[in-house]
N, C-alpha and C positions, 0 to 999 in steps of 0.2 A: 564419505562421512568424515574422514580425517580432517579435511579442510573445514567442514562445518563446525567440528568439535573445537579445533583450534580457535576459531572465532568466539566460541562461547567461553573458553578459558580467558580470552582477552576481555570479555565482558564481565568476568567475575568481580572486578573492581566496582562495578555498578551496584552491586548487592550491598556494599557497605558492612556494617557490623551486624545488621538485622536482616537475615535472609528470609524475607516474606514471600508468600506465594504470589502476591500481586507484583513484586518486583521481578521475580523469575517470569511470570506470565508477560510483563513488559519486554523483557529481553528476548523471549521466545517469539512473541508477536512482532517485534522489529525484525528478527532474523527471517521470519516467514515473509514479511513485507518487503524485505531487501533481497529475497530470492535464494537464500541459503538452504531452505527446506522446501523442495518443490512438491507439488501435489502427489499424493500417494506415498510419500516417505514415511517409513515406519520410524517413530521417535523411541529410542531405547532408553528406558529409565536409568539403567546402569551407566551408559556412556554420558548422557546429559547431566545426571546427578553428580558424577564424578568430575565432569568438566567445570561445573559451577559450584561444586563442593556444598551441595544442599541435600537435606534428607529426602528419602523416598516419599515421606508424607508431604513434604512441601511441594515436591515436584508433582505429585499426583493431584494436589489441589490446583497448582498452576494449569495442569492438563485440563482439569475440570472447568476452569474459568474460560480457557480458550475453546473448549468444546461448546460452551454456553454461547460463545461469540461466533460459533459456526466456523471456526478455522481448523478445528481438529475433530476427528471422529474416532469413537472407541469401538473396536470390533471385538466381540466376545471370543475369548480364548486365542486372539491374534495380537491384541495390543492396541496402541494408539497411533493413528495416522493423520498426516496432514490431508485435509479434505479435498477431494476432487469435486469441483463445482459442476452443476448441470447447466445447460443453456438457459434455462429459466432463472437460475441463480444469478447468472451474468445479467440478464435483462432486468432483474430486480435491483442489482446493484447500480446499474446506470440509471434506473427510474429514481433511486434514492439520491444519487449524485446530482441529478438534474433538479430535483426538488430543493436540496440543501445548498449546492453550489450557487445556483442562480438566485436563490433567496438571500444568500449572503451578500452577493454583489448588489442586488436590487435594494437591500436595506442599509448600504453604506450611507453615511452622513454626507456632510459637505466636504469637498476636497480641501486641501490635500490629504491623501491617504498614506498611512505608514507602510510603504511597498519595499522597504529595504530587503526583507526576507524573500519576497517574491522575486525581486530582481536577482538576488543570490541564487535562486533555483533556476532561473533562466540562464544565468552565467555558468552554473554547474552543468546544465544541459549542452551548452555550447562547447564547453571544454571536453565533455565526454564524446560529443560527436566529432570533434577535431581529432581525437585520440583513437576513434573507432571503437570506443568503449560503449557497446550498445546496451549491455546490462546496465552500466552506470547512467546511460541515457534514460532508461526506463525508471530507475530509482529517482533521477532528477525530475522526470514528469511527475511521478507521485508526489515528490517534495513540492513542486509548484502548486499542485491542487490542495495539498495540505495546508500550505501557507496562505492560499486563497481563502480557504475555509477559516484559518486563523484570524483573518481580517474582521471576523464577527466579534472577536473578543470574548467568545463563549466557551467555557470549560466543558459544558455538557455537549455542545456541538463538536468541539475537538475530539471528545472521548467517543461519540457516536461514530465519526468519520474515520477515526483511527482504525477501527475494525473493518469498516467498509473498504478502506484502501488496501488493508492487508489482504481482504478477500479478493479485491480486484487483482492484486499481484498473482494470486493463484490462477486466475483466469489467463494473465499474460504468459504464465509459464507453459500452459497448455498450447497456447498460440505459437510460442517458441520461435518467433522471428522478430526479435527486438528492433532491429534497423528498420524494417518495413512497417513495423507496428508503431514506433515512436517518433522516428525522424520527421514524418510529415507534420507532426503536431508541435514541433519545437518553435517553428515560425509562427504558429498560431498562439503559442504561450507568449511570445513577444508582442503580438499584436494586442492581446488582452492586456498585458502589462502597459503597453503604450497608451491604450484608451484609458486606463485607470490613472496613469500619469497625467494625462490631459484632463482628468476630472470628469470624463464621459462615461459614467457607470451604465447608462442605458446601452450605449454601443457595446461596451464590454460584456454586458448580459447577452446581447444578441449574438456576439462572437462566440461566447461560451455555449449557448444553446446549439448553434449549428455544429460546434466542436463535438459536443457530446453525442449528438445524433449520428454524426459521421463515424465517430469513434466506435459507438455501439454497433453500427451496421458493419463495420470492418472486423471487429472482434468476433461477433456472432458468426459471421460468414466463415472464417476461419476455424472458429471453435466447433462449428457443427461437423466440419470435416475431420477434425483431429481428435476430439474428445473421446471417441470410441477407442482409439489407439492408445490413449494415455491412461486408461483404467486398468 
């Protein structure tokens, strides 16, 4: 927990002069998505409140917002915990990803597309793989798909998928083999990027569909074996 709280102290500057529950929830959501708070982690009001220097009421409202997003769960007389997903949750997350990500690619207009951030996410993944930073590779993979969704230019879609990707990271934590989980998809991210750079959004969507189907099968297979041990 000490490392997690140190990160929150670093995030304190993001709050600015007005420490709102929405900004606190943004910070905690990002920390969950980046893997600092694994599933089943109890979130201490005192520790997190002190790290961020926010009031108990502000923090409780942030917890409420993230509970509504299905990232946290409140257990009576025990406290607030990062949620442990079920297999059905994982399947639903991928169903949502397929509907949204494929629709974004399908709905792109005429090329060229603004792919700089997508290319940066691929480069981030390549650096992480070279350095053996498998947690970083998982984060880069999430960034790739977040930037892919961002090609739609829709704040509503970005907001929807921000929570979906944070939930997805909870599933990745239970699988707990980031190299095996993410490394095979780094090359696939590159191929999707190359298809979009070539202006071939139809091929990019086909690659994405196969990617998501294979990833779902792989994650669920391992998740079914391990989820019982993680609860």
